[in-house]
Backbone as CSV, one residue per row, in Angstrom:
resi,resn,N_x,N_y,N_z,CA_x,CA_y,CA_z,C_x,C_y,C_z
1,MET,6.790,5.269,-10.170,5.591,5.734,-9.453,5.449,7.232,-9.649
2,HIS,4.248,7.690,-10.012,4.018,9.101,-10.232,3.868,9.811,-8.903
3,GLY,4.165,11.117,-8.891,3.971,11.882,-7.682,2.504,12.017,-7.358
4,HIS,2.199,12.263,-6.103,0.810,12.365,-5.680,0.267,13.723,-6.080
5,SER,-0.982,13.750,-6.494,-1.704,14.979,-6.776,-3.141,14.759,-6.375
6,PHE,-3.959,15.800,-6.510,-5.358,15.655,-6.117,-6.011,14.518,-6.877
7,SER,-5.785,14.492,-8.197,-6.485,13.495,-9.007,-5.910,12.104,-8.859
8,ASP,-4.685,11.981,-8.330,-4.071,10.671,-8.189,-4.213,10.103,-6.790
9,ALA,-4.793,10.867,-5.869,-4.957,10.376,-4.503,-5.972,9.247,-4.490
10,PRO,-5.957,8.405,-3.414,-6.973,7.355,-3.321,-8.363,7.959,-3.459
11,PHE,-9.151,7.423,-4.373,-10.436,8.017,-4.677,-11.481,7.642,-3.637
12,GLY,-12.513,8.457,-3.568,-13.626,8.192,-2.663,-13.669,9.239,-1.568
13,ARG,-14.796,9.307,-0.910,-14.984,10.330,0.110,-14.102,10.120,1.330
14,GLY,-13.510,8.923,1.457,-12.628,8.680,2.581,-11.194,9.051,2.287
15,SER,-10.901,9.564,1.076,-9.536,9.938,0.747,-9.165,11.197,1.501
16,PRO,-7.835,11.504,1.631,-7.434,12.704,2.347,-8.045,13.964,1.779
17,PHE,-8.428,13.972,0.491,-8.994,15.150,-0.129,-10.479,15.001,-0.381
18,GLY,-11.096,13.976,0.180,-12.499,13.693,-0.083,-13.418,14.611,0.683
19,ARG,-14.685,14.309,0.603,-15.699,15.175,1.195,-16.187,14.670,2.538
20,GLY,-15.733,13.509,2.969,-16.234,12.942,4.212,-15.446,13.392,5.418
21,ARG,-15.850,12.883,6.564,-15.183,13.216,7.810,-14.668,11.947,8.437
22,GLY,-13.355,11.895,8.640,-12.772,10.735,9.294,-12.621,9.578,8.347
23,PRO,-12.092,8.432,8.844,-11.883,7.263,7.992,-13.158,6.846,7.292
24,GLY,-13.065,6.729,5.991,-14.236,6.298,5.231,-15.209,7.405,4.924
25,GLY,-14.992,8.627,5.536,-15.835,9.759,5.228,-17.278,9.556,5.605
26,ARG,-17.559,8.762,6.625,-18.954,8.439,6.950,-19.518,9.342,8.028
27,GLY,-18.664,10.270,8.563,-19.156,11.162,9.601,-19.332,10.454,10.924
28,ARG,-18.650,9.299,11.140,-18.829,8.546,12.373,-17.519,8.409,13.125
29,GLY,-16.610,9.409,12.916,-15.353,9.374,13.635,-14.522,8.183,13.240
30,SER,-14.005,7.465,14.237,-13.099,6.356,13.961,-13.810,5.010,13.926
31,GLU,-15.146,5.017,13.918,-15.885,3.763,13.890,-15.573,2.990,12.621
32,ALA,-15.246,1.716,12.776,-14.871,0.897,11.618,-16.109,0.533,10.817
33,PRO,-15.975,0.419,9.493,-17.106,-0.007,8.674,-17.375,-1.480,8.912
34,PRO,-18.558,-1.953,8.542,-18.857,-3.379,8.702,-17.982,-4.215,7.786
35,PRO,-17.749,-5.491,8.108,-16.947,-6.356,7.232,-17.539,-6.395,5.830
36,ALA,-16.651,-6.459,4.850,-17.092,-6.518,3.458,-16.964,-7.948,2.952
37,ASP,-18.050,-8.465,2.360,-18.016,-9.792,1.769,-17.274,-9.724,0.445
38,ARG,-16.175,-10.471,0.348,-15.310,-10.369,-0.818,-16.048,-10.692,-2.119
39,SER,-16.852,-11.748,-2.111,-17.552,-12.132,-3.339,-18.560,-11.068,-3.745
40,GLU,-19.177,-10.412,-2.768,-20.141,-9.365,-3.075,-19.434,-8.148,-3.681
41,VAL,-18.280,-7.791,-3.084,-17.502,-6.666,-3.614,-17.013,-6.976,-5.029
42,ALA,-16.511,-8.204,-5.233,-16.026,-8.597,-6.554,-17.151,-8.544,-7.580
43,GLY,-18.337,-9.016,-7.187,-19.468,-8.979,-8.099,-19.884,-7.561,-8.436
44,TRP,-19.858,-6.677,-7.445,-20.245,-5.290,-7.683,-19.297,-4.629,-8.679
45,PHE,-17.983,-4.811,-8.457,-17.017,-4.209,-9.371,-17.122,-4.832,-10.769
46,ALA,-17.367,-6.144,-10.842,-17.513,-6.787,-12.144,-18.659,-6.165,-12.932
47,GLY,-19.729,-5.825,-12.231,-20.862,-5.205,-12.900,-20.661,-3.737,-13.206
48,ARG,-19.838,-3.067,-12.412,-19.681,-1.617,-12.556,-18.559,-1.224,-13.530
49,LEU,-17.498,-2.035,-13.616,-16.365,-1.671,-14.464,-16.696,-1.866,-15.950
50,PRO,-16.235,-0.967,-16.797,-16.437,-1.146,-18.248,-15.805,-2.447,-18.736
51,ASP,-16.461,-3.113,-19.665,-15.995,-4.414,-20.151,-14.654,-4.334,-20.868
52,ASP,-14.339,-3.168,-21.445,-13.127,-3.072,-22.255,-11.904,-2.578,-21.473
53,TRP,-12.024,-2.447,-20.156,-10.879,-1.963,-19.394,-9.810,-3.045,-19.208
54,PHE,-10.229,-4.218,-18.768,-9.291,-5.259,-18.368,-9.558,-6.556,-19.118
55,THR,-8.562,-7.430,-19.098,-8.675,-8.695,-19.827,-9.396,-9.773,-19.026
56,GLY,-9.662,-9.530,-17.751,-10.334,-10.511,-16.911,-10.754,-9.883,-15.601
57,PRO,-11.163,-10.693,-14.622,-11.566,-10.166,-13.320,-10.428,-9.408,-12.657
58,VAL,-10.780,-8.394,-11.883,-9.762,-7.594,-11.202,-9.273,-8.308,-9.949
59,ASP,-8.084,-7.939,-9.499,-7.506,-8.426,-8.251,-7.879,-7.443,-7.160
60,LEU,-8.608,-7.908,-6.151,-9.086,-7.039,-5.077,-8.327,-7.306,-3.786
61,THR,-7.932,-6.236,-3.103,-7.385,-6.315,-1.749,-8.261,-5.439,-0.873
62,ILE,-8.819,-6.023,0.190,-9.814,-5.317,1.004,-9.384,-5.339,2.467
63,ASP,-9.359,-4.165,3.107,-9.214,-4.113,4.559,-10.277,-3.169,5.111
64,ARG,-10.156,-2.774,6.377,-11.192,-1.946,6.991,-11.221,-0.527,6.444
65,ASP,-10.121,-0.081,5.808,-10.022,1.300,5.358,-10.114,1.469,3.848
66,GLU,-9.743,0.438,3.099,-9.517,0.664,1.682,-9.786,-0.590,0.857
67,ILE,-10.216,-0.372,-0.380,-10.318,-1.426,-1.386,-9.341,-1.075,-2.498
68,THR,-8.402,-1.971,-2.781,-7.461,-1.752,-3.876,-7.876,-2.622,-5.052
69,VAL,-8.031,-1.990,-6.199,-8.501,-2.655,-7.413,-7.387,-2.626,-8.451
70,VAL,-6.905,-3.802,-8.838,-5.842,-3.897,-9.847,-6.336,-4.787,-10.983
71,GLY,-6.368,-4.237,-12.187,-6.814,-4.983,-13.355,-5.678,-5.220,-14.331
72,THR,-5.801,-6.254,-15.133,-4.776,-6.604,-16.116,-5.130,-6.017,-17.480
73,LEU,-4.177,-5.304,-18.061,-4.368,-4.681,-19.367,-3.797,-5.569,-20.470
74,PRO,-4.343,-5.500,-21.672,-3.753,-6.258,-22.785,-2.357,-5.733,-23.099
75,GLU,-1.456,-6.635,-23.421,-0.087,-6.228,-23.715,-0.013,-5.530,-25.066
76,PRO,0.742,-4.442,-25.154,0.896,-3.756,-26.431,1.894,-4.482,-27.326
77,ASP,1.789,-4.253,-28.603,2.764,-4.795,-29.552,3.898,-3.784,-29.653
78,ALA,5.018,-4.096,-28.992,6.126,-3.145,-28.945,6.929,-3.124,-30.229
79,GLY,6.714,-4.104,-31.105,7.504,-4.153,-32.327,8.979,-4.298,-31.990
80,GLU,9.790,-3.394,-32.498,11.219,-3.412,-32.200,11.550,-2.584,-30.956
81,GLY,10.526,-2.013,-30.343,10.757,-1.192,-29.163,10.948,-2.030,-27.912
82,ASP,11.241,-1.360,-26.815,11.467,-2.028,-25.539,10.130,-2.462,-24.943
83,ALA,9.999,-3.750,-24.639,8.723,-4.287,-24.158,8.344,-3.705,-22.806
84,ALA,9.316,-3.551,-21.897,9.015,-3.015,-20.563,8.519,-1.579,-20.665
85,ALA,9.139,-0.791,-21.539,8.700,0.594,-21.723,7.302,0.644,-22.318
86,ALA,7.002,-0.278,-23.234,5.666,-0.326,-23.837,4.612,-0.640,-22.786
87,ARG,4.920,-1.588,-21.894,3.962,-1.916,-20.825,3.755,-0.728,-19.895
88,ALA,4.847,-0.060,-19.524,4.728,1.110,-18.653,3.897,2.198,-19.320
89,GLY,4.078,2.374,-20.624,3.285,3.355,-21.344,1.818,2.991,-21.410
90,ARG,1.527,1.707,-21.559,0.131,1.257,-21.589,-0.548,1.537,-20.248
91,ILE,0.165,1.274,-19.147,-0.389,1.535,-17.813,-0.608,3.030,-17.619
92,ALA,0.368,3.846,-18.042,0.243,5.297,-17.892,-0.951,5.829,-18.682
93,ARG,-1.151,5.311,-19.894,-2.284,5.758,-20.702,-3.608,5.384,-20.045
94,PHE,-3.684,4.154,-19.514,-4.909,3.747,-18.829,-5.175,4.670,-17.642
95,ARG,-4.139,4.965,-16.895,-4.301,5.819,-15.715,-4.859,7.185,-16.083
96,GLU,-4.343,7.765,-17.147,-4.777,9.096,-17.551,-6.171,9.078,-18.189
97,ASP,-6.406,8.099,-19.058,-7.653,8.091,-19.830,-8.878,7.738,-18.995
98,THR,-8.685,6.993,-17.898,-9.838,6.511,-17.133,-10.048,7.253,-15.819
99,ARG,-9.268,8.304,-15.594,-9.290,8.947,-14.275,-10.691,9.390,-13.859
100,ARG,-11.394,10.064,-14.720,-12.712,10.590,-14.351,-13.695,9.445,-14.047
101,GLN,-13.675,8.399,-14.864,-14.577,7.270,-14.628,-14.213,6.540,-13.331
102,ARG,-12.926,6.404,-13.085,-12.514,5.722,-11.858,-12.936,6.502,-10.617
103,MET,-12.880,7.817,-10.694,-13.324,8.640,-9.565,-14.806,8.418,-9.274
104,ALA,-15.620,8.338,-10.342,-17.059,8.137,-10.169,-17.343,6.760,-9.569
105,ILE,-16.648,5.740,-10.057,-16.839,4.391,-9.520,-16.386,4.328,-8.072
106,ALA,-15.265,4.995,-7.771,-14.763,4.985,-6.397,-15.737,5.661,-5.435
107,ASP,-16.346,6.761,-5.872,-17.327,7.429,-5.016,-18.519,6.516,-4.739
108,ALA,-18.968,5.789,-5.757,-20.089,4.867,-5.565,-19.702,3.724,-4.631
109,ALA,-18.476,3.217,-4.781,-18.016,2.144,-3.901,-17.861,2.638,-2.472
110,GLN,-17.372,3.874,-2.324,-17.236,4.478,-0.991,-18.596,4.573,-0.306
111,GLU,-19.595,4.984,-1.065,-20.944,5.119,-0.520,-21.490,3.760,-0.097
112,ARG,-21.148,2.720,-0.840,-21.702,1.388,-0.593,-20.960,0.647,0.518
113,TYR,-19.617,0.760,0.522,-18.815,-0.074,1.424,-18.093,0.699,2.531
114,GLY,-18.161,2.033,2.518,-17.520,2.808,3.571,-16.015,2.748,3.546
115,ARG,-15.429,2.537,2.370,-13.978,2.436,2.228,-13.515,3.257,1.031
116,SER,-12.304,3.811,1.160,-11.691,4.465,0.015,-11.286,3.415,-1.017
117,VAL,-11.080,3.858,-2.245,-10.691,2.952,-3.321,-9.370,3.421,-3.919
118,ALA,-8.409,2.514,-4.017,-7.155,2.763,-4.726,-7.136,1.902,-5.976
119,TRP,-6.478,2.397,-7.011,-6.482,1.707,-8.297,-5.069,1.326,-8.709
120,GLY,-4.978,0.304,-9.536,-3.697,-0.102,-10.100,-3.944,-0.871,-11.376
121,ALA,-2.864,-1.166,-12.077,-2.972,-1.919,-13.327,-1.736,-2.783,-13.492
122,ALA,-1.923,-3.909,-14.160,-0.825,-4.815,-14.489,-0.814,-5.023,-15.994
123,CYS,0.382,-5.147,-16.547,0.536,-5.399,-17.971,1.770,-6.266,-18.139
124,GLY,1.577,-7.503,-18.553,2.703,-8.427,-18.586,3.242,-8.623,-17.183
125,ASP,4.551,-8.459,-17.004,5.139,-8.599,-15.673,5.312,-7.258,-14.971
126,THR,4.672,-6.216,-15.510,4.720,-4.891,-14.894,3.423,-4.645,-14.133
127,ARG,3.544,-4.253,-12.885,2.368,-3.999,-12.041,2.584,-2.697,-11.298
128,GLU,1.587,-1.833,-11.310,1.696,-0.545,-10.630,0.392,-0.221,-9.922
129,VAL,0.498,0.050,-8.618,-0.628,0.582,-7.855,-0.419,2.077,-7.788
130,PHE,-1.394,2.832,-8.263,-1.194,4.261,-8.445,-0.995,4.981,-7.122
131,THR,-1.898,4.779,-6.182,-1.751,5.357,-4.848,-2.459,4.454,-3.863
132,ASN,-1.950,4.434,-2.645,-2.613,3.732,-1.547,-2.813,4.689,-0.398
133,LEU,-3.889,4.490,0.329,-4.150,5.279,1.519,-3.153,4.899,2.602
134,SER,-2.501,5.894,3.200,-1.585,5.659,4.321,-2.322,6.019,5.599
135,THR,-2.639,5.017,6.400,-3.469,5.214,7.578,-2.642,5.108,8.845
136,PRO,-2.638,6.151,9.696,-1.901,6.046,10.957,-2.495,4.957,11.839
137,VAL,-1.650,4.225,12.520,-2.097,3.170,13.423,-1.710,3.563,14.844
138,MET,-2.691,3.694,15.712,-2.435,4.033,17.105,-2.375,2.748,17.914
139,THR,-1.293,2.571,18.651,-1.143,1.358,19.441,-0.289,1.650,20.654
140,ARG,-0.410,0.806,21.675,0.399,0.934,22.872,1.348,-0.252,22.923
141,LEU,2.624,0.041,23.059,3.627,-1.001,23.091,4.300,-1.041,24.455
142,ARG,4.528,-2.248,24.942,5.276,-2.419,26.175,6.765,-2.263,25.884
143,GLN,7.551,-2.200,26.972,8.971,-1.908,26.814,9.676,-2.930,25.921
144,ALA,9.385,-4.218,26.124,10.046,-5.242,25.313,9.750,-5.042,23.836
145,GLU,8.520,-4.614,23.533,8.148,-4.390,22.142,8.818,-3.136,21.600
146,ARG,8.944,-2.092,22.458,9.633,-0.880,22.020,11.105,-1.146,21.765
147,LEU,11.682,-2.045,22.549,13.090,-2.372,22.354,13.328,-3.034,21.000
148,VAL,12.362,-3.826,20.538,12.477,-4.425,19.213,12.575,-3.323,18.159
149,LEU,11.691,-2.323,18.258,11.713,-1.229,17.297,12.994,-0.425,17.409
150,ASP,13.451,-0.202,18.636,14.681,0.566,18.818,15.891,-0.163,18.246
151,THR,15.875,-1.507,18.309,16.955,-2.283,17.699,16.994,-2.036,16.199
152,LEU,15.832,-1.997,15.559,15.768,-1.749,14.125,16.255,-0.348,13.783
153,VAL,15.898,0.627,14.627,16.328,2.005,14.381,17.827,2.144,14.601
154,ASP,18.332,1.619,15.730,19.750,1.762,16.063,20.650,1.079,15.041
155,SER,20.165,0.011,14.433,20.981,-0.724,13.465,20.876,-0.146,12.058
156,GLY,19.985,0.833,11.871,19.836,1.452,10.562,18.849,0.757,9.649
157,VAL,18.186,-0.299,10.136,17.196,-0.983,9.307,15.986,-0.079,9.073
158,ALA,15.606,0.723,10.077,14.486,1.652,9.967,14.936,3.026,10.447
159,ARG,14.271,4.045,9.935,14.640,5.407,10.313,13.883,5.905,11.541
160,SER,12.817,5.234,11.902,12.008,5.657,13.046,11.272,4.451,13.599
161,ARG,10.677,4.618,14.787,9.894,3.520,15.356,8.710,3.170,14.480
162,SER,8.049,4.179,13.893,6.886,3.889,13.053,7.294,3.109,11.811
163,GLU,8.439,3.460,11.213,8.918,2.700,10.056,9.328,1.295,10.466
164,GLY,9.922,1.187,11.661,10.286,-0.128,12.167,9.067,-0.995,12.412
165,LEU,7.971,-0.392,12.883,6.743,-1.140,13.113,6.186,-1.680,11.797
166,ALA,6.194,-0.838,10.760,5.713,-1.301,9.454,6.590,-2.441,8.933
167,TRP,7.889,-2.327,9.122,8.814,-3.374,8.679,8.541,-4.673,9.421
168,ALA,8.337,-4.559,10.754,8.116,-5.754,11.565,6.822,-6.460,11.182
169,VAL,5.782,-5.682,10.890,4.506,-6.286,10.497,4.677,-7.132,9.239
170,ARG,5.480,-6.634,8.293,5.686,-7.379,7.053,6.439,-8.690,7.286
171,LEU,7.182,-8.761,8.360,7.998,-9.945,8.602,7.439,-10.874,9.681
172,VAL,6.210,-10.610,10.119,5.618,-11.486,11.120,5.558,-12.918,10.573
173,GLY,5.984,-13.850,11.359,5.955,-15.241,10.938,7.146,-15.676,10.117
174,GLN,8.100,-14.780,9.902,9.271,-15.120,9.092,10.541,-15.128,9.943
175,HIS,10.455,-15.748,11.114,11.611,-15.909,12.003,12.212,-14.568,12.405
176,ALA,11.353,-13.590,12.684,11.843,-12.256,13.020,12.682,-12.269,14.294
177,GLU,12.266,-13.038,15.290,12.996,-13.028,16.558,14.409,-13.572,16.381
178,GLU,14.542,-14.631,15.603,15.873,-15.194,15.353,16.764,-14.179,14.647
179,TRP,16.208,-13.472,13.678,16.988,-12.475,12.950,17.387,-11.314,13.852
180,LEU,16.464,-10.874,14.721,16.774,-9.765,15.624,17.891,-10.135,16.587
181,ASN,17.876,-11.368,17.091,18.956,-11.807,17.978,20.297,-11.785,17.255
182,GLU,20.302,-12.228,15.993,21.533,-12.190,15.219,21.990,-10.746,15.002
183,LEU,21.032,-9.855,14.788,21.362,-8.451,14.584,21.943,-7.835,15.852
184,ARG,21.352,-8.167,16.998,21.884,-7.646,18.271,23.301,-8.164,18.516
185,ASP,23.526,-9.460,18.234,24.863,-10.028,18.417,25.870,-9.319,17.521
186,ALA,25.459,-9.044,16.292,26.365,-8.360,15.372,26.678,-6.958,15.864
187,MET,25.662,-6.259,16.397,25.892,-4.913,16.918,26.839,-4.944,18.114
188,GLU,26.685,-5.963,18.992,27.585,-6.081,20.133,29.013,-6.334,19.674
189,SER,29.174,-7.132,18.615,30.510,-7.388,18.082,31.137,-6.105,17.547
190,VAL,30.322,-5.291,16.864,30.829,-4.023,16.347,31.245,-3.112,17.491
191,ASP,30.432,-3.064,18.555,30.772,-2.227,19.714,32.056,-2.699,20.371
192,GLU,32.235,-4.020,20.454,33.447,-4.568,21.066,34.678,-4.199,20.247
193,VAL,34.561,-4.291,18.934,35.679,-3.911,18.067,36.013,-2.431,18.245
194,ARG,34.988,-1.600,18.351,35.222,-0.180,18.553,35.923,0.091,19.875
195,ARG,35.521,-0.645,20.923,36.131,-0.429,22.239,37.602,-0.824,22.230
196,ARG,37.959,-1.861,21.427,39.342,-2.319,21.384,40.220,-1.471,20.473
197,GLY,39.601,-0.618,19.704,40.363,0.184,18.768,41.124,1.312,19.450
198,PRO,41.975,1.986,18.714,42.750,3.107,19.290,41.851,4.242,19.716
199,ALA,42.182,4.842,20.837,41.405,5.960,21.340,41.647,7.178,20.466
200,PRO,40.629,7.979,20.216,40.819,9.190,19.410,41.748,10.156,20.108
201,GLU,42.545,10.857,19.355,43.491,11.813,19.925,42.807,13.111,20.281
């Protein structure tokens, strides 16, 4: 993954370096944009993207803040070279060569859909999303919910409550409660072993 720079940030007026105000750059504070119809967005990008960029329709991920566009590039002929390195080079070249055009398309999409645009490319089994918008989430948690996050922090699974929250969201529906109970039991066992050990001199 390349380091972030002005030109590599999520494109569009809603990006951290864009010209708008607030999420989506619409000048409406924290008001959420209207829902986006996936087929309409897909059709718009199909008409707007150059025909020679990708081998087929792009993969779109859409939420209230951002549209992520990932297209598949033709695989290079690596010859006797390393295939994975060739794919990575093909993605890097696409990223550099299309930057100005992608910025223009992202600005138009931002104007139309009220969302920032992030870009990515896939080549063979290599897939890279160049940058994604990181959006703070404000929420109120009750004590039981805070204890879940603190368990993740205390056990070293997460470095902070916010990181623990992101981790927990990814695991919703994957038996998280059962795993947390096992983690708490393991921590209690470690504490018990420590208590039975020799006292420090």
